[in-house]
Each structure stands twice: as C-alpha cells, then as structure tokens.
Chimera marker file (.cmm) of the C-alpha trace (Angstrom):
<marker_set name="trace">
<marker id="1" x="-0.013" y="0.104" z="0.044" r="1" g="1" b="0" radius="0.5"/>
<marker id="2" x="1.457" y="3.466" z="-0.831" r="1" g="1" b="0" radius="0.5"/>
<marker id="3" x="2.658" y="5.716" z="1.985" r="1" g="1" b="0" radius="0.5"/>
<marker id="4" x="1.774" y="9.439" z="2.170" r="1" g="1" b="0" radius="0.5"/>
<marker id="5" x="3.341" y="12.243" z="4.025" r="1" g="1" b="0" radius="0.5"/>
<marker id="6" x="0.690" y="14.868" z="5.354" r="1" g="1" b="0" radius="0.5"/>
<marker id="7" x="2.091" y="18.130" z="6.397" r="1" g="1" b="0" radius="0.5"/>
<marker id="8" x="0.428" y="20.307" z="9.032" r="1" g="1" b="0" radius="0.5"/>
<marker id="9" x="1.208" y="23.409" z="11.175" r="1" g="1" b="0" radius="0.5"/>
<marker id="10" x="-0.005" y="23.965" z="14.857" r="1" g="1" b="0" radius="0.5"/>
<marker id="11" x="-0.803" y="27.544" z="15.858" r="1" g="1" b="0" radius="0.5"/>
<marker id="12" x="-0.631" y="28.478" z="19.483" r="1" g="1" b="0" radius="0.5"/>
<marker id="13" x="-2.573" y="31.556" z="20.803" r="1" g="1" b="0" radius="0.5"/>
<marker id="14" x="-0.718" y="34.243" z="22.600" r="1" g="1" b="0" radius="0.5"/>
<marker id="15" x="-1.837" y="37.446" z="24.303" r="1" g="1" b="0" radius="0.5"/>
<marker id="16" x="-0.120" y="40.654" z="25.292" r="1" g="1" b="0" radius="0.5"/>
<marker id="17" x="-1.674" y="43.517" z="27.074" r="1" g="1" b="0" radius="0.5"/>
<marker id="18" x="-0.295" y="46.981" z="26.091" r="1" g="1" b="0" radius="0.5"/>
<marker id="19" x="-1.232" y="50.455" z="26.974" r="1" g="1" b="0" radius="0.5"/>
<marker id="20" x="-1.686" y="52.554" z="23.653" r="1" g="1" b="0" radius="0.5"/>
<marker id="21" x="-3.670" y="55.624" z="22.315" r="1" g="1" b="0" radius="0.5"/>
<marker id="22" x="-5.122" y="53.514" z="19.552" r="1" g="1" b="0" radius="0.5"/>
<marker id="23" x="-4.951" y="50.166" z="17.581" r="1" g="1" b="0" radius="0.5"/>
<marker id="24" x="-2.246" y="51.137" z="15.380" r="1" g="1" b="0" radius="0.5"/>
<marker id="25" x="-0.038" y="52.006" z="18.389" r="1" g="1" b="0" radius="0.5"/>
<marker id="26" x="-0.940" y="48.831" z="20.250" r="1" g="1" b="0" radius="0.5"/>
<marker id="27" x="-0.009" y="46.853" z="17.149" r="1" g="1" b="0" radius="0.5"/>
<marker id="28" x="3.400" y="48.624" z="16.898" r="1" g="1" b="0" radius="0.5"/>
<marker id="29" x="4.123" y="48.257" z="20.564" r="1" g="1" b="0" radius="0.5"/>
<marker id="30" x="3.157" y="44.511" z="20.414" r="1" g="1" b="0" radius="0.5"/>
<marker id="31" x="5.633" y="44.068" z="17.517" r="1" g="1" b="0" radius="0.5"/>
<marker id="32" x="8.413" y="45.611" z="19.398" r="1" g="1" b="0" radius="0.5"/>
<marker id="33" x="7.683" y="43.757" z="22.672" r="1" g="1" b="0" radius="0.5"/>
<marker id="34" x="10.040" y="41.116" z="24.175" r="1" g="1" b="0" radius="0.5"/>
<marker id="35" x="8.742" y="37.530" z="23.793" r="1" g="1" b="0" radius="0.5"/>
<marker id="36" x="8.814" y="37.199" z="27.708" r="1" g="1" b="0" radius="0.5"/>
<marker id="37" x="5.908" y="39.569" z="27.727" r="1" g="1" b="0" radius="0.5"/>
<marker id="38" x="3.560" y="37.434" z="25.744" r="1" g="1" b="0" radius="0.5"/>
<marker id="39" x="1.420" y="34.909" z="27.492" r="1" g="1" b="0" radius="0.5"/>
<marker id="40" x="0.126" y="31.657" z="25.982" r="1" g="1" b="0" radius="0.5"/>
<marker id="41" x="-3.507" y="31.357" z="26.038" r="1" g="1" b="0" radius="0.5"/>
<marker id="42" x="-3.862" y="27.972" z="24.444" r="1" g="1" b="0" radius="0.5"/>
<marker id="43" x="-6.017" y="28.324" z="21.499" r="1" g="1" b="0" radius="0.5"/>
<marker id="44" x="-4.020" y="25.440" z="19.798" r="1" g="1" b="0" radius="0.5"/>
<marker id="45" x="-5.285" y="24.723" z="16.278" r="1" g="1" b="0" radius="0.5"/>
<marker id="46" x="-4.053" y="22.194" z="13.797" r="1" g="1" b="0" radius="0.5"/>
<marker id="47" x="-4.113" y="23.233" z="10.017" r="1" g="1" b="0" radius="0.5"/>
<marker id="48" x="-3.551" y="20.342" z="7.676" r="1" g="1" b="0" radius="0.5"/>
<marker id="49" x="-1.678" y="21.790" z="4.563" r="1" g="1" b="0" radius="0.5"/>
<marker id="50" x="-0.746" y="19.231" z="2.006" r="1" g="1" b="0" radius="0.5"/>
<marker id="51" x="-0.458" y="15.486" z="1.083" r="1" g="1" b="0" radius="0.5"/>
<marker id="52" x="2.582" y="14.103" z="-0.741" r="1" g="1" b="0" radius="0.5"/>
<marker id="53" x="2.782" y="10.675" z="-2.176" r="1" g="1" b="0" radius="0.5"/>
<marker id="54" x="6.228" y="9.095" z="-2.220" r="1" g="1" b="0" radius="0.5"/>
<marker id="55" x="7.598" y="6.908" z="-4.808" r="1" g="1" b="0" radius="0.5"/>
<marker id="56" x="9.783" y="3.863" z="-4.073" r="1" g="1" b="0" radius="0.5"/>
<marker id="57" x="13.684" y="4.340" z="-4.192" r="1" g="1" b="0" radius="0.5"/>
<marker id="58" x="15.417" y="2.324" z="-6.728" r="1" g="1" b="0" radius="0.5"/>
<marker id="59" x="17.999" y="0.440" z="-5.015" r="1" g="1" b="0" radius="0.5"/>
<marker id="60" x="16.490" y="0.353" z="-1.569" r="1" g="1" b="0" radius="0.5"/>
<marker id="61" x="15.583" y="-3.260" z="-0.583" r="1" g="1" b="0" radius="0.5"/>
<marker id="62" x="12.759" y="-2.264" z="1.560" r="1" g="1" b="0" radius="0.5"/>
<marker id="63" x="11.156" y="0.033" z="-1.049" r="1" g="1" b="0" radius="0.5"/>
<marker id="64" x="11.557" y="-2.546" z="-3.822" r="1" g="1" b="0" radius="0.5"/>
<marker id="65" x="10.220" y="-5.402" z="-1.608" r="1" g="1" b="0" radius="0.5"/>
<marker id="66" x="7.061" y="-3.516" z="-0.458" r="1" g="1" b="0" radius="0.5"/>
<marker id="67" x="6.738" y="-1.566" z="-3.810" r="1" g="1" b="0" radius="0.5"/>
<marker id="68" x="6.320" y="1.707" z="-1.976" r="1" g="1" b="0" radius="0.5"/>
<marker id="69" x="8.638" y="4.171" z="-0.367" r="1" g="1" b="0" radius="0.5"/>
<marker id="70" x="9.982" y="3.046" z="3.115" r="1" g="1" b="0" radius="0.5"/>
<marker id="71" x="9.847" y="5.423" z="6.064" r="1" g="1" b="0" radius="0.5"/>
<marker id="72" x="13.683" y="5.784" z="6.030" r="1" g="1" b="0" radius="0.5"/>
<marker id="73" x="13.752" y="6.943" z="2.412" r="1" g="1" b="0" radius="0.5"/>
<marker id="74" x="10.939" y="9.460" z="3.142" r="1" g="1" b="0" radius="0.5"/>
<marker id="75" x="12.620" y="10.704" z="6.316" r="1" g="1" b="0" radius="0.5"/>
<marker id="76" x="15.793" y="11.300" z="4.754" r="1" g="1" b="0" radius="0.5"/>
<marker id="77" x="14.441" y="12.820" z="1.688" r="1" g="1" b="0" radius="0.5"/>
<marker id="78" x="15.455" y="10.013" z="-0.774" r="1" g="1" b="0" radius="0.5"/>
<marker id="79" x="12.006" y="9.266" z="-1.754" r="1" g="1" b="0" radius="0.5"/>
<marker id="80" x="10.515" y="11.534" z="-4.547" r="1" g="1" b="0" radius="0.5"/>
<marker id="81" x="7.516" y="13.496" z="-3.466" r="1" g="1" b="0" radius="0.5"/>
<marker id="82" x="4.485" y="13.614" z="-5.959" r="1" g="1" b="0" radius="0.5"/>
<marker id="83" x="1.887" y="16.141" z="-4.775" r="1" g="1" b="0" radius="0.5"/>
<marker id="84" x="-1.844" y="16.184" z="-5.823" r="1" g="1" b="0" radius="0.5"/>
<marker id="85" x="-2.166" y="19.489" z="-3.739" r="1" g="1" b="0" radius="0.5"/>
<marker id="86" x="-5.388" y="18.408" z="-2.041" r="1" g="1" b="0" radius="0.5"/>
<link id1="1" id2="2" r="1" g="1" b="0" radius="0.2"/>
<link id1="2" id2="3" r="1" g="1" b="0" radius="0.2"/>
<link id1="3" id2="4" r="1" g="1" b="0" radius="0.2"/>
<link id1="4" id2="5" r="1" g="1" b="0" radius="0.2"/>
<link id1="5" id2="6" r="1" g="1" b="0" radius="0.2"/>
<link id1="6" id2="7" r="1" g="1" b="0" radius="0.2"/>
<link id1="7" id2="8" r="1" g="1" b="0" radius="0.2"/>
<link id1="8" id2="9" r="1" g="1" b="0" radius="0.2"/>
<link id1="9" id2="10" r="1" g="1" b="0" radius="0.2"/>
<link id1="10" id2="11" r="1" g="1" b="0" radius="0.2"/>
<link id1="11" id2="12" r="1" g="1" b="0" radius="0.2"/>
<link id1="12" id2="13" r="1" g="1" b="0" radius="0.2"/>
<link id1="13" id2="14" r="1" g="1" b="0" radius="0.2"/>
<link id1="14" id2="15" r="1" g="1" b="0" radius="0.2"/>
<link id1="15" id2="16" r="1" g="1" b="0" radius="0.2"/>
<link id1="16" id2="17" r="1" g="1" b="0" radius="0.2"/>
<link id1="17" id2="18" r="1" g="1" b="0" radius="0.2"/>
<link id1="18" id2="19" r="1" g="1" b="0" radius="0.2"/>
<link id1="19" id2="20" r="1" g="1" b="0" radius="0.2"/>
<link id1="20" id2="21" r="1" g="1" b="0" radius="0.2"/>
<link id1="21" id2="22" r="1" g="1" b="0" radius="0.2"/>
<link id1="22" id2="23" r="1" g="1" b="0" radius="0.2"/>
<link id1="23" id2="24" r="1" g="1" b="0" radius="0.2"/>
<link id1="24" id2="25" r="1" g="1" b="0" radius="0.2"/>
<link id1="25" id2="26" r="1" g="1" b="0" radius="0.2"/>
<link id1="26" id2="27" r="1" g="1" b="0" radius="0.2"/>
<link id1="27" id2="28" r="1" g="1" b="0" radius="0.2"/>
<link id1="28" id2="29" r="1" g="1" b="0" radius="0.2"/>
<link id1="29" id2="30" r="1" g="1" b="0" radius="0.2"/>
<link id1="30" id2="31" r="1" g="1" b="0" radius="0.2"/>
<link id1="31" id2="32" r="1" g="1" b="0" radius="0.2"/>
<link id1="32" id2="33" r="1" g="1" b="0" radius="0.2"/>
<link id1="33" id2="34" r="1" g="1" b="0" radius="0.2"/>
<link id1="34" id2="35" r="1" g="1" b="0" radius="0.2"/>
<link id1="35" id2="36" r="1" g="1" b="0" radius="0.2"/>
<link id1="36" id2="37" r="1" g="1" b="0" radius="0.2"/>
<link id1="37" id2="38" r="1" g="1" b="0" radius="0.2"/>
<link id1="38" id2="39" r="1" g="1" b="0" radius="0.2"/>
<link id1="39" id2="40" r="1" g="1" b="0" radius="0.2"/>
<link id1="40" id2="41" r="1" g="1" b="0" radius="0.2"/>
<link id1="41" id2="42" r="1" g="1" b="0" radius="0.2"/>
<link id1="42" id2="43" r="1" g="1" b="0" radius="0.2"/>
<link id1="43" id2="44" r="1" g="1" b="0" radius="0.2"/>
<link id1="44" id2="45" r="1" g="1" b="0" radius="0.2"/>
<link id1="45" id2="46" r="1" g="1" b="0" radius="0.2"/>
<link id1="46" id2="47" r="1" g="1" b="0" radius="0.2"/>
<link id1="47" id2="48" r="1" g="1" b="0" radius="0.2"/>
<link id1="48" id2="49" r="1" g="1" b="0" radius="0.2"/>
<link id1="49" id2="50" r="1" g="1" b="0" radius="0.2"/>
<link id1="50" id2="51" r="1" g="1" b="0" radius="0.2"/>
<link id1="51" id2="52" r="1" g="1" b="0" radius="0.2"/>
<link id1="52" id2="53" r="1" g="1" b="0" radius="0.2"/>
<link id1="53" id2="54" r="1" g="1" b="0" radius="0.2"/>
<link id1="54" id2="55" r="1" g="1" b="0" radius="0.2"/>
<link id1="55" id2="56" r="1" g="1" b="0" radius="0.2"/>
<link id1="56" id2="57" r="1" g="1" b="0" radius="0.2"/>
<link id1="57" id2="58" r="1" g="1" b="0" radius="0.2"/>
<link id1="58" id2="59" r="1" g="1" b="0" radius="0.2"/>
<link id1="59" id2="60" r="1" g="1" b="0" radius="0.2"/>
<link id1="60" id2="61" r="1" g="1" b="0" radius="0.2"/>
<link id1="61" id2="62" r="1" g="1" b="0" radius="0.2"/>
<link id1="62" id2="63" r="1" g="1" b="0" radius="0.2"/>
<link id1="63" id2="64" r="1" g="1" b="0" radius="0.2"/>
<link id1="64" id2="65" r="1" g="1" b="0" radius="0.2"/>
<link id1="65" id2="66" r="1" g="1" b="0" radius="0.2"/>
<link id1="66" id2="67" r="1" g="1" b="0" radius="0.2"/>
<link id1="67" id2="68" r="1" g="1" b="0" radius="0.2"/>
<link id1="68" id2="69" r="1" g="1" b="0" radius="0.2"/>
<link id1="69" id2="70" r="1" g="1" b="0" radius="0.2"/>
<link id1="70" id2="71" r="1" g="1" b="0" radius="0.2"/>
<link id1="71" id2="72" r="1" g="1" b="0" radius="0.2"/>
<link id1="72" id2="73" r="1" g="1" b="0" radius="0.2"/>
<link id1="73" id2="74" r="1" g="1" b="0" radius="0.2"/>
<link id1="74" id2="75" r="1" g="1" b="0" radius="0.2"/>
<link id1="75" id2="76" r="1" g="1" b="0" radius="0.2"/>
<link id1="76" id2="77" r="1" g="1" b="0" radius="0.2"/>
<link id1="77" id2="78" r="1" g="1" b="0" radius="0.2"/>
<link id1="78" id2="79" r="1" g="1" b="0" radius="0.2"/>
<link id1="79" id2="80" r="1" g="1" b="0" radius="0.2"/>
<link id1="80" id2="81" r="1" g="1" b="0" radius="0.2"/>
<link id1="81" id2="82" r="1" g="1" b="0" radius="0.2"/>
<link id1="82" id2="83" r="1" g="1" b="0" radius="0.2"/>
<link id1="83" id2="84" r="1" g="1" b="0" radius="0.2"/>
<link id1="84" id2="85" r="1" g="1" b="0" radius="0.2"/>
<link id1="85" id2="86" r="1" g="1" b="0" radius="0.2"/>
</marker_set>
C-alpha cells in the first residue's frame, strides 16, 4: 500500500496587554515587545496543509520489496514526492 506524508502546522494563541492611544500604536508596541511579555493562552489549532505521495527508491531493498517508499527513504528525503495538492 502506498505511503503518504501529510504536512500540518500548529498554531498556539498568545496574548499581550499593551497600553496605547489606538489600535495602530498597540500593534506597533506589540511588534516591538520582548517575547517574555507574551502569555500563552492555549487556543491550539491544527491546520492540515498538503499530502505528498512518495515513490519507491530504486536500489532500496525495503522500497523494492514492498513496492512503496519506506519510512527511512521518506525521512531522509531520498523518496521523490508527488503532490496532488489536495
């Protein structure tokens, strides 16, 4: 059975309270703030991005035996990616 790599990102919500005259100034102050001032508020969210099919690597015994890319060839970037851009 073919193997696929699915990529995703995880976003974590942070908050920073700043004292400012308006939203533009608050935005600017937040951009200049030290990372230690930001507080994690959870809000974790996963975003799945893409699916890549990997082709077997010629010369790899495991790939050739199972007729699909082995985990090691995928991990080390030896297996060629074919994306359908789901």
